[in-house]
C-alpha positions in Angstrom: 103.4 55.1 40.7 104.0 54.8 44.4 101.8 57.8 45.0 99.1 56.2 42.9 99.4 52.9 44.8 99.2 54.8 48.1 96.0 56.5 47.0 94.5 53.1 45.9 95.3 51.6 49.4 93.3 54.5 51.0 90.4 53.8 48.7 90.5 50.1 49.6 90.6 50.9 53.3 87.6 53.2 52.9 85.6 50.6 50.9 84.7 48.6 54.0 83.4 51.6 55.8 81.5 52.9 52.8 79.7 49.6 52.5 79.0 49.5 56.2 77.5 53.0 56.3 75.5 53.0 53.0 72.0 54.3 53.6 72.8 55.2 57.2 72.1 58.6 58.6 74.8 60.8 60.0 74.1 64.1 61.7 76.9 66.7 61.4 76.9 69.7 63.7 78.8 72.7 62.5 79.2 75.8 64.6 81.5 77.7 66.9 84.7 79.1 65.6 84.6 76.7 62.7 81.9 78.8 61.0 84.3 81.9 61.1 86.9 80.1 58.9 85.8 80.0 55.3 88.5 77.4 54.4 87.4 75.1 57.2 83.7 75.4 56.2 84.5 74.7 52.5 86.5 71.6 53.4 83.8 70.3 55.8 81.1 70.8 53.2 83.1 69.0 50.5 83.4 66.1 53.0 79.7 66.1 53.5 79.1 66.0 49.8 81.5 63.0 49.5 79.6 61.2 52.2 76.3 61.7 50.3 77.9 60.6 47.0 79.1 57.2 48.5 75.7 56.4 50.0 75.5 57.9 53.4 72.6 60.3 54.3 74.1 63.3 56.0 72.1 66.0 57.8 73.8 69.3 58.6 72.8 71.2 61.8 74.4 74.5 62.5 74.5 77.3 65.1 76.0 80.8 64.9 76.3 82.3 68.3 79.1 84.7 67.4 77.2 86.0 64.4 74.1 86.5 66.6 76.2 88.5 69.1 77.5 90.7 66.2 73.9 91.2 65.0 72.8 92.2 68.4 75.7 94.6 68.8 74.7 96.3 65.5 71.1 96.6 66.8 72.3 98.1 70.1 71.3 95.1 72.2 73.6 93.9 74.9 73.9 90.1 75.0 72.9 88.6 78.3 73.6 85.0 79.4 71.7 83.1 82.1 73.2 79.8 83.2 75.3 79.7 80.1 72.3 80.3 77.7 71.6 83.4 75.7 68.6 85.3 77.1 66.3 85.6 74.1 63.6 88.3 74.0 61.5 88.9 70.9 64.0 91.3 69.3 66.9 88.9 69.9 64.8 86.0 68.5 64.2 87.9 65.3 67.9 88.6 64.9 68.7 85.0 65.5 66.1 83.8 63.0 67.4 86.2 60.4 71.1 85.3 60.9 70.7 81.6 61.3 68.0 80.9 58.7 68.3 83.6 56.1 72.1 84.2 56.2 74.2 81.3 57.5 71.8 78.5 56.4 71.4 79.8 52.9 75.1 80.5 52.6 75.9 76.9 53.5 73.3 75.7 51.0 74.8 77.9 48.2 78.3 76.6 49.0 77.2 73.0 48.8 75.7 73.7 45.4 78.8 75.5 44.2 80.9 72.5 45.3 78.7 70.2 43.1 76.2 68.9 45.7 72.5 69.2 46.1 71.1 70.9 49.2 68.1 72.7 50.7 67.7 74.8 53.9 64.8 73.5 56.0 63.9 76.1 58.7 61.2 78.4 60.1 61.3 80.6 57.0 61.0 77.7 54.5 59.8 74.2 55.5 60.2 73.9 59.2 61.6 70.6 60.6 62.3 71.2 64.3 59.6 71.5 66.9 60.2 72.2 70.5 59.1 73.6 73.9 60.3 76.5 76.0 63.2 75.6 78.3 62.4 75.8 82.0 65.3 76.0 84.5 65.5 76.7 88.2 68.1 78.6 90.2 69.9 77.3 93.3 66.8 78.2 95.4 64.4 76.3 93.1 62.9 79.5 91.7 62.1 79.6 88.0 64.7 81.2 85.7 63.5 83.4 82.9 65.3 82.6 79.7 62.9 84.2 77.3 62.4 82.4 74.0 65.0 79.7 74.6 63.8 76.1 73.9 64.8 72.5 73.2 63.8 70.2 70.4 61.1 67.7 71.2 60.2 66.5 67.7 61.2 66.6 64.0 59.4 66.2 60.7 61.1 62.9 60.0 59.2 62.2 56.8 60.5 65.4 55.3 64.0 64.6 56.3 63.8 61.0 54.9 62.3 62.2 51.6 65.0 64.9 51.2 67.9 62.5 51.9 66.4 59.8 49.7 66.4 62.3 46.8 70.2 62.8 47.2 69.7 66.3 48.7 71.6 67.4 51.9 69.3 69.1 54.4 70.7 72.1 56.3 69.0 72.9 59.6 69.6 76.0 61.7 69.0 75.6 65.4 65.7 77.4 65.6 62.5 75.5 66.5 58.8 76.3 66.5 56.6 75.6 69.5 53.0 74.3 69.4 51.7 77.9 68.9 54.1 78.5 66.0 56.4 80.8 68.1 60.1 80.6 67.5 62.6 79.2 70.0 66.3 79.7 70.1 67.9 76.3 70.6 71.5 75.3 71.5 72.9 73.8 68.3 74.6 70.9 70.1 71.4 69.8 71.8 69.5 70.3 68.5 71.9 68.1 66.6 71.7 65.4 69.3 67.9 65.5 69.2 67.8 65.1 65.4 70.3 62.2 65.7 68.0 60.5 68.3 64.8 61.0 66.4 66.1 60.0 63.0 67.9 56.9 64.4 71.3 58.1 63.1 74.3 55.8 62.9 76.6 58.7 63.9 76.5 62.2 65.4 79.6 64.3 64.6 80.4 67.5 66.3 82.8 69.6 64.2 84.6 71.7 66.9 87.5 74.1 67.1 89.5 71.4 69.2 90.5 67.9 68.0 88.5 66.2 70.7 88.6 65.6 74.5 91.9 66.0 76.4 92.8 64.6 79.8 94.9 67.7 80.1 93.7 70.7 78.0 97.2 72.1 77.9 98.8 68.8 76.6 97.9 67.7 73.0 99.4 64.3 73.8 96.5 63.6 76.2 93.9 63.5 73.4 91.6 60.5 74.1 90.5 58.7 71.0 87.9 56.3 72.6 85.6 56.9 75.5 82.5 55.1 77.0 79.5 56.8 78.5 80.6 55.9 82.0 84.1 57.3 81.5 82.6 60.5 80.1 80.5 60.9 83.2 83.6 60.4 85.4 85.5 63.1 83.5 82.6 65.6 83.8 82.3 64.9 87.5 86.0 65.5 88.2 86.1 68.6 86.0 88.3 67.2 83.2 85.5 67.8 80.7 84.5 71.4 81.5 83.0 74.7 80.2 81.6 74.6 76.6 82.5 70.9 76.1 80.0 69.8 78.9 76.7 70.5 77.1 78.2 69.0 73.9 79.1 65.8 75.7 75.9 65.6 77.8 73.9 65.9 74.6 76.0 63.2 73.0 75.4 60.9 76.0 71.7 61.3 75.8 71.8 60.4 72.1 73.8 57.3 72.8 71.4 56.2 75.4 68.5 56.1 72.9 70.3 54.2 70.2 72.6 56.5 68.2 75.5 54.3 67.3 78.5 56.5 67.9 79.5 60.1 68.7 82.5 61.8 67.2 84.1 65.1 68.3 86.7 66.3 65.7 88.6 69.5 64.7 87.0 71.2 61.8 90.3 73.0 61.1 92.1 69.7 60.2 91.7 69.1 56.5 89.1 66.5 55.7 88.8 65.5 59.4 85.3 64.3 58.7 86.4 61.7 56.1 89.4 60.6 58.1 87.2 60.0 61.2 84.5 58.0 59.4 86.3 56.3 56.6 89.7 55.3 58.0 90.7 52.7 60.6 92.3 55.1 63.0 90.3 58.3 63.0 91.5 61.8 64.1 89.3 62.9 67.0 87.5 61.4 70.0 84.8 58.8 69.6 82.2 58.1 72.3 80.3 54.8 72.5 77.7 53.3 74.8 
């Protein structure tokens, strides 16, 4: 009986949040090491299905950098990174499209259906949602840097996303966009998710990571910060506390906040049901960033 009462209290606590977020969009980015752990992926997808079942409108955006690297190795292509971004020639782009759209995306869709949800993959090989432009960077001397077919998201087919979510179907979007000429662009999945959140007016943007959030000391789990503001994040980037791969994630989050996304969450995909705990409980389990 005590166990049953405890479960009932959890449901009552969640009820307020369920009401608050009904019909609100949440963009969930899944990628990195989390994609390599089938158990973590399955738990995360079951959480996304729960969110849709209680009235939220989740949109799943994913990357797959490690899988692309493996595909390149099998094809005899040596990965090359320029300013932290994968140089993408036409052969690399075709490998990325095949792995992200035909393999990872369709696998996630199949798993959602197996778990009892409804889902569809929306990408360059089905119904494309993401449009973009080629990314232009400069080196320290101001000279143009050649990144190949690397891009960033400038627009989405919002009517297609709205219709899909209204039908109770969870859209899954790989981080490949099309430019104005119909050419493919390899896009960083963190920035793609942030762009979708901005353009769909999402209530939340959640990064499912392989770490629980942002630490003041990466070697001390006790320094996990549960709540940050935009200004404090910029301070932590400037002094090097937020570094390496967390920087583009946080910078994308800050841009999303500045144009109206309600809140950003960075949570550990390896923690069972971290997505539900972060959104539907009073304490949360990761780092939230607010304007």
